[in-house]
C-alpha positions as CSV (number, residue, x, y, z in Angstrom):
1,M,117.3,131.1,107.9
2,G,120.5,131.2,105.3
3,G,118.0,129.5,102.8
4,M,115.8,132.6,103.3
5,L,118.3,134.9,102.3
6,S,119.4,133.0,99.2
7,S,116.7,134.2,96.9
8,P,115.0,137.5,96.2
9,V,111.6,136.1,97.3
10,G,113.2,134.8,100.7
11,R,114.9,138.3,101.2
12,F,111.5,140.0,100.6
13,R,109.3,137.7,102.8
14,L,112.1,138.2,105.6
15,F,112.1,142.1,105.1
16,A,108.5,142.2,104.9
17,L,108.2,140.7,108.5
18,A,111.1,142.6,109.7
19,E,109.6,145.7,108.7
20,A,106.4,145.0,110.4
21,V,108.2,144.0,113.7
22,S,110.6,147.2,113.6
23,W,107.2,149.2,113.1
24,A,105.7,147.9,116.2
25,G,109.0,148.6,118.1
26,L,108.9,152.0,116.8
27,L,105.0,152.5,117.8
28,I,105.8,151.1,121.5
29,G,108.7,153.6,121.5
30,M,106.8,156.7,120.3
31,F,103.9,155.5,123.0
32,V,106.7,155.4,125.8
33,K,108.1,158.8,124.6
34,Y,104.8,160.8,124.5
35,V,103.1,159.1,127.4
36,I,105.9,158.3,130.0
37,G,108.7,160.5,128.9
38,P,111.8,158.4,128.2
39,E,112.6,158.6,124.2
40,V,115.0,155.8,124.6
41,G,112.7,153.5,122.4
42,V,112.4,155.9,119.5
43,K,116.3,156.3,119.6
44,I,116.7,152.5,119.6
45,F,113.5,151.5,117.2
46,G,114.0,154.7,114.9
47,P,117.1,153.9,113.0
48,I,116.4,150.0,113.2
49,H,113.1,150.6,111.5
50,G,114.8,153.1,108.9
51,L,117.4,150.4,108.0
52,I,115.0,147.8,107.5
53,F,112.5,150.1,105.6
54,V,115.4,150.7,103.1
55,C,116.3,147.0,102.8
56,Y,112.6,146.3,102.3
57,I,112.5,148.8,99.5
58,L,115.5,147.5,97.9
59,V,114.4,143.8,97.9
60,T,111.0,144.9,96.5
61,L,112.9,146.5,93.6
62,M,114.8,143.5,92.9
63,L,111.6,141.7,92.2
64,V,110.5,144.3,89.5
65,Q,111.2,141.9,86.8
66,R,109.0,139.4,88.2
67,W,105.9,141.7,89.0
68,D,103.7,144.0,86.9
69,R,103.8,147.5,87.7
70,R,100.5,147.4,89.8
71,T,102.1,144.7,92.0
72,T,105.3,146.5,92.4
73,V,103.7,149.9,93.3
74,W,101.3,148.1,95.9
75,A,104.4,146.3,97.5
76,L,106.0,150.0,97.8
77,V,102.9,151.6,99.0
78,A,102.6,148.7,101.8
79,S,105.6,150.0,103.4
80,I,104.0,153.2,104.7
81,P,101.3,152.2,107.0
82,P,102.2,150.0,110.0
83,F,102.0,146.5,109.3
84,G,101.4,146.9,105.5
85,T,104.2,144.8,104.5
86,V,102.7,141.7,106.2
87,F,99.5,142.3,104.7
88,F,100.8,142.7,101.3
89,E,103.1,139.5,101.7
90,R,100.2,137.6,102.6
91,W,98.2,138.7,99.6
92,A,101.5,138.1,97.4
93,Q,101.8,134.7,98.5
94,K,98.0,134.0,97.9
95,H,98.1,135.3,94.6
96,G,101.3,133.5,93.5
97,K,103.4,136.6,93.3
98,L,106.2,135.1,95.8
99,T,106.6,131.6,93.8
100,E,110.3,130.7,93.1
101,P,111.1,129.9,89.7
102,V,111.9,126.3,88.8
103,A,115.4,125.4,88.4
104,A,116.4,123.9,84.9
105,A,117.1,120.0,85.5
106,E,120.8,119.1,85.5
C-alpha cells in the first residue's frame, strides 16, 4: 500500500475506494439506527466517512492540473451519491485519466 500513497493518482484511487466503503458503513449504521434503534454505527461511521470524504476532495483537487474542468467537477460530484467515487474511478481509469506521468530517464 505504500506505493499507492506515493503518488496523487494512487492516493486518489485509495480514497475513492475508501469513501465508498465508508458510505456503506454509514448506510448500515443509519439502517440500524432507524430500524433497530442503537445509533452506535452512525457515531462510528459518521466521523470516519466525514474524514475520508474530506481526504477524497483534497486528493481530487491535487489532480486539477492533470484534468480538464469537466473531469474535475465530475470527480467532485461523484463524492455525493453513495458509491459514486468507485464509478468515477473506474470511468477515469478506463478513459486514461489516472495514468501516471512517465518519469524522465536517468
